[in-house]
KEVEX-511546 format. One record per residue (C-alpha): x, y, z. Coordinates in steps of 0.05 Angstrom, whole numbers, plus 32768, in hexadecimal, padded with zeros to 4 digits. Each point is the difference from the previous one (the first is absolute). Layout:
<pts>
XYZ...
</pts>
This chain:
<pts>
7DF8803A8114800280167FB8803E801A7FDF7FF2803E7FD7804880057FE6800C7FF77FB6801B7FBC7FEC804680057FE2803F7FDB7FEF80488016800B802F7FF67FC5804C800A7FFF802080197FC080497FED7FF480067FB57FFA7FB57FF680087FD580277FCE803E801A7FDB80327FCF7FE3803E8024801980307FC77FF2802580277FC8801680358033800C7FD7803F804B7FFD7FF28005804980167FEE7FED804880137FB780058049800C8010802E7FFC803B801B80457FEC7FDB80427FFC7FB87FF87FE97FEA80317FCA7FB8800D80127FFA803B7FD080117FD37FC47FD37FCA801C7FC4802F8003801080257FBF7FF87FBD7FDC7FB87FF780177FE4801E7FC080177FC27FDA7FE17FCE80307FD17FCE7FE17FC37FEF80297FFB7FBE80247FC27FE67FDD7FEC7FD080387FFD803B80317FDA802C7FD07FCE7FC87FF57FF47FFA804B7FF8804A800F7FD5800E7FC27FCE7FC9800F7FF48001804C7FD880417FFE801F801F803F801E80458009804B7FFA7FF28033801F802F804580017FDF803380038038804880077FEB8044800E801D800F802F7FC68010804780177FC880327FF0802D80267FD07FEF7FC77FD07FB4800B80077FF6801B7FBA80297FC87FE07FD97FCD80297FBC801F7FEE801580017FB780147FB780027FBE7FEC80227FD880287FCE80277FE37FC57FEC7FBB80187FB78017800A80027FF2804A7FFE804280247FBD802380067FF68031803A7FB97FE7800A80167FB98010804880048017803380298028804C80027FFF802580048042804C800B7FFD803D8009802C800E80498013803E801C7FDD80407FFA80297FE37FC9802C802E7FC480017FDB7FD380317FF37FB77FEE7FC57FF47FD27FDD7FD980368003803C80307FE880317FCB7FC77FD47FE97FEA7FF080467FFC804A80107FD8800D7FC17FD27FC780137FF3801880467FF9804A7FEE7FE180007FBB7FE17FBC7FF17FE67FDE803E7FD2803A80167FDE80027FBB80027FBC7FE07FED7FB7800D803C7FDC7FE27FEF7FBE7FDE80487FEC7FF18045801B7FED80307FEB7FC9804B800B800B80417FDF7FEF802D8015803980027FD1803C8009803680357FC380257FE57FD77FC07FFA80107FF080497FEC804780147FBC7FFB7FDC7FF37FBC80218015801A80457FC980357FF77FCC7FC97FF57FFC80077FB480017FC87FCC803D800B7FD4800F7FDB7FC0804B7FFC7FF880117FFD7FB6804C7FF7800380347FE9803280138048800F80397FF68031802180437FF4
</pts>
């Protein structure tokens, strides 16, 4: 049986493609997490070169899947374009709906089942967060975990 779906990879942003270490302190606290400040700082993220090198050389369609709320879509597109990554002919950006506070793993699994699985033949995923890595693997996907990600 042939698979006519387009070959693609799934790539996380914060902590994976984007080096978000300079803003993690806004959410790595026992007190109130400041997600707005965390996301507002994304414009200053450097790119993780190792991740860029992988996604720019494999030749697959790139599906950026992020837990960022969609109200940050323009900022995210601008960041991807600044780093010459985003091109609507070879990539797509899937984001968390605004005002949705479910775990990343739940959001990303829903996006996978509804938006990705019907259209794409996923070759592998790259993510830093253990709960998300476990979810990708439980769906039969190969996932490269790039950081410990126990948060």
